[in-house]
N, C-alpha and C positions, 0 to 999 in steps of 0.2 A: 499565238503559238505557231511555231513553224514545224517542219518535219522532225528536226532533232528533238524538240520538246515533246512531240508525240511519241517518238521512239523511247525517250527517257521515261516518260510516264508508263509506257507499256512494260519496260524493264523493271521499274519500281512496283508496278502492280503484281508482277510475278514474284518478286522478292524484294521487299522494301529494305531488307538488311544487306543488299548487295553493296559492296564497298564502292567508294567514289572511283578508285583506281580501276576496278572491274568495269564499272559503268563507262568510264572514259575510254577504255580499250574496246568495248563492244560498240561504242558510238563513233570511235575514230577521232575523238577530241581530247583536249587536255583535261586533267583533274580540276583545274581552276574553272574551266568552262562549265564542267558538270556542277561544281559547287555553286557558281554564280546562277546557273539556270535553276537549280533547285531552290535557291534562296528567292529568286524572282517569282517562281511558280507558287511558293509558300506565301510570299508578300502579296501576290495577286489574288490569293484565295483559291487558287486552283488545286493546290495540295493543301488540305486542311487537317491532315493528321496521318498517323501511321498506326496500323493495327495488326494483331495477330489473327490469322484465319484458321479455323479448326475444321476438321472433317465433320460433315453434317451429323454423323452419329456419335460424335464426341460429347455432345451435350444434348441428350434426349429430351430434357425438360425445356429446352429452348423453344421459343415461339417463331415459327416461320410464316410468312405472308407474302402474297403476290400483289404488287401495286402496278396497275396500268396507268400510263402517264400520257396525257395529251400536251403537246408543245405548241405554244403560241408563236405564230410568225416564223421567222427564220432564226430561232434560238436554239436549235437542236444541239449544236456543238457545245454551246455554253452550258446548257442543261445537262448534257452527258458528263461534261468535266465536273460539274457540281455533284452529280449523283455518284460519280466515281470516287469522290472525296468524302462521301457520307459513310461513316462507319457502320451504320445499320443496313447498308446495301451489300448483300453478299454477292450478287451477280446482276448484270444489266444486259438486256437484250433489245436490239433494234427490231421493230416489228412493222407490218403494214396493216392496213385496215382502219378501224375506228380509233385505235391507240397507237401512238408513235413509239412508245418504249414500254418494256415490261421489266420491272425490277423485283428481284427476289430479296425480301427483307428478312433480317434475323434480329431477335431481341431476347433478352433473358426472361422478361415478363411483360405483361400488358402495360404497365406503366412505362417501361422503357420503349415499347412499341409505340405508344401514344407520343413520346417525345421524338422519335424517329419520324413519324408521320407529320408532326408539327414543323420540324426542321425541313422536311422535303417540301411541304406546301408553301414554305417562305421562299423557295428558290424562284429567282426571276426567271420568267419564260415559261413556267408551267401554268397551263390554263385550267386544267382539271385532272383529277386523279380518281381512281376507284381501287379500293383495297379489299382483298379476301384473305382470311386466316387460313393457313394450310392445316387441315385437320388430320388427314391420313394419306398414305401413298399406297396404291395397290399396284401390283405387278403381275403381268401375265407370265406364266412359267415358260 
């Protein structure tokens, strides 16, 4: 992936419904180039789907969890690309310390969360994970 692919992915993550014409204009390339790059990213498994994102309070019964991820070797970029394509990953953070990445996960129920965890654990380059279910948020006034 080059810088144009990275910019394209960034634009699609902000709004996956952006038209090819708009993407081409923002990237300074032709519509055909954008279409070809999207197809290549899909074929390579970097883009694995498109999803609707909701406000966190739009589904109060939804399960949230935090997954700490350790990446093996020099696989960070590939792991990030895979996690960004996982529909259960609501947000992804690069961190320092014991864990390399912190993923906020969302699922409709425990069974769906289990499937999300299973898919993530199968991603090449992930050496270990630790997951905590989000129970409640406390805010200071």
